Steps between C-alpha positions, in 0.01 A plus 500: 500500500517776759608849404839591646474771763651832408654748737307814411741729686800350321330521160397862560856593597630330183254690280578833666875441471458431128309827461763697692776346288319607182415856607744786471345678797319248721235648726572548866166336574610182323838504672336553840264209436787272401693596813199429720470150349868399484639220711863535610615237249347704215681826581810419288287447188316827563829681559635370169195635316546843660876499438437432131266800495768723655771366271293582191445865596768767457352691796309258723251649741603560856179327610602182317851512646355544849261211443791274404707620796211418734514138384845462654356524853 
């Protein structure tokens, strides 16, 4: 039986999104990497992860807010 092919890019994005969701202050390097790998159809999922981060902080960072705003373009 042949091994099913995996989409390495998709799997990497999934893993990184899980890490970002679990971290209080995700690294900009990780966020930049995710953004460089995202396909347009994955942007809403990424936006939801970032919005949860912002919602959980009493004073979210301006950098995170700008990152989310940039996704609307």
